[in-house]
C-alpha positions in Angstrom: 3.0 13.6 -35.2 -0.5 14.8 -36.0 0.1 15.8 -39.6 3.5 17.4 -39.0 6.8 15.9 -40.0 9.1 15.3 -37.1 12.4 17.3 -37.4 14.2 14.2 -36.2 15.8 12.0 -38.8 15.6 8.9 -36.7 12.6 6.8 -37.6 11.6 3.4 -36.3 9.0 0.9 -37.5 6.5 -0.6 -35.2 6.9 -4.4 -35.3 6.4 -5.1 -39.0 3.3 -2.8 -39.3 4.9 -0.4 -41.8 4.1 2.5 -39.4 7.0 4.7 -38.9 7.4 6.9 -35.8 10.0 9.2 -34.4 12.6 7.4 -32.3 13.0 10.3 -30.0 9.5 10.7 -28.7 9.2 12.8 -25.6 7.1 11.2 -23.0 5.0 13.3 -20.7 6.7 13.7 -17.4 4.7 12.2 -14.5 3.5 14.8 -12.0 5.5 14.8 -8.7 3.8 12.8 -6.0 2.6 15.0 -3.2 3.6 14.0 0.3 0.0 13.1 1.2 -0.5 10.8 -1.8 2.5 8.5 -1.4 3.3 5.7 1.0 6.8 6.8 2.3 9.3 4.4 3.8 8.9 6.1 7.2 5.3 4.7 7.3 6.1 1.2 6.2 7.4 -1.9 8.1 10.4 -3.0 6.1 12.5 -5.4 8.2 11.6 -9.0 8.8 12.4 -8.6 12.5 9.8 -5.9 12.8 7.1 -8.2 11.2 8.2 -11.1 13.5 8.0 -8.8 16.6 4.5 -7.7 15.7 3.3 -11.3 15.1 4.8 -12.7 18.3 4.3 -9.9 20.8 1.3 -8.0 19.3 -2.4 -8.3 19.5 -4.9 -9.3 16.7 -8.0 -7.9 15.2 -10.0 -10.3 13.0 -12.2 -9.0 10.3 -14.2 -10.7 7.5 -11.6 -10.0 4.8 -8.4 -9.4 6.7 -6.6 -9.9 10.0 -4.7 -6.9 11.6 -1.8 -7.6 13.9 -0.7 -4.6 16.0 1.9 -3.7 18.6 2.7 -0.5 20.4 6.3 0.6 20.1 8.4 3.2 21.6 8.5 6.1 19.1 11.7 7.8 18.2 11.6 11.6 17.6 10.9 12.4 14.0 9.3 9.1 13.2 5.8 8.6 12.1 3.4 7.2 14.7 2.0 4.6 12.3 4.2 2.0 10.5 2.2 -0.5 8.4 3.2 -3.7 6.6 1.3 -6.2 4.4 1.9 -9.9 4.2 0.3 -11.7 1.3 1.4 -15.3 1.0 1.5 -17.4 -2.2 -1.4 -19.4 -1.0 -3.6 -16.4 -1.8 -3.0 -16.5 -5.5 -0.5 -15.7 -8.2 1.6 -12.5 -8.3 -1.1 -10.5 -10.0 -3.7 -11.3 -7.4 -1.2 -10.7 -4.5 -0.1 -7.4 -5.9 -3.7 -6.3 -6.5 -4.5 -7.1 -2.8 -1.5 -5.0 -1.6 -2.4 -2.1 -3.9 -6.0 -2.1 -2.6 -4.8 -2.2 1.0 -2.3 0.5 0.5 -4.9 2.8 -1.0 -7.4 2.0 1.7 -4.8 2.9 4.3 -3.9 6.1 2.5 -7.5 7.2 2.2 -8.2 6.4 5.8 -5.9 9.1 7.0 -5.4 7.2 10.3 -2.9 9.0 12.5 -2.7 7.3 15.9 -1.8 9.2 19.1 0.7 6.5 20.1 3.4 4.9 18.0 2.1 1.6 16.6 3.2 -1.1 14.1 0.5 -2.8 12.1 0.7 -5.8 9.9 -2.3 -6.6 7.7 -2.8 -10.1 6.5 -5.6 -10.2 3.8 -7.9 -13.1 3.0 -8.6 -14.3 -0.5 -12.1 -12.7 -0.4 -10.5 -9.2 -0.4 -10.2 -9.3 -4.2 -13.9 -9.8 -4.9 -15.3 -7.5 -2.3 -16.3 -3.9 -3.0 -13.5 -1.4 -2.2 -15.8 0.6 0.2 -16.1 -2.5 2.3 -12.3 -2.9 2.5 -12.1 0.8 3.6 -14.8 0.3 6.3 -13.1 -2.8 7.6 -9.8 -1.1 7.7 -11.3 2.0 9.4 -12.9 -0.3 12.0 -9.6 -2.1 12.6 -7.9 1.3 13.2 -10.6 2.3 15.6 -10.2 -0.9 17.6 -6.4 -0.4 17.7 -6.8 3.2 18.9 -9.4 2.1 21.5 -7.2 -0.7 22.8 -4.4 1.8 23.5 -6.7 4.3 25.1 -7.9 1.7 27.6 -4.3 0.9 28.5 -4.1 -2.5 27.0 -0.8 -3.8 25.6 
C-alpha cells in the first residue's frame, strides 16, 4: 500500500509470485450512471413477440453496414417514444465480435439523441462490416436511418 503497512492482518499471495497484499482491498466505487448515459429498459425491446411484430409488420431501411426495421406503435402514457433492439446472429461471428457490435450500436444510439415525435419500435440488424468501419460512419448511418424513420411517419406512411 504505497510504502505503508496495511492495518489488516489478512494477507494473500498473488498466485505464487511471493507478492503479498491486503485481502480487504477497498475498490473504488463506480460513479452512478446518469440517466442520459444509460440505456434503460424503457428504451429497449425486450420481448421476442415485440421483435417478431416489428419484423413482420414493420418497414425496412437498408444501409451499408446495417438494416433497420421499424414499426409505429400506440404509445402508452409514461413510455418512451423510442424502443430499440439489436439482433446479432451467430453467423456474424463469435460472442466477442457480436457483443462488440451491440456495444457499438448502443453507443451510437445513445450519442444520436434521437427522440421521435411518434412512438416507434426499431430493430437494428448489423452486417459483419460494422466491426471494421470507423465509428463515425456507424453514427452517420444510424442518424440517417433515424431521419428516414422520422420522415416516413411525417408523410403518413405506415
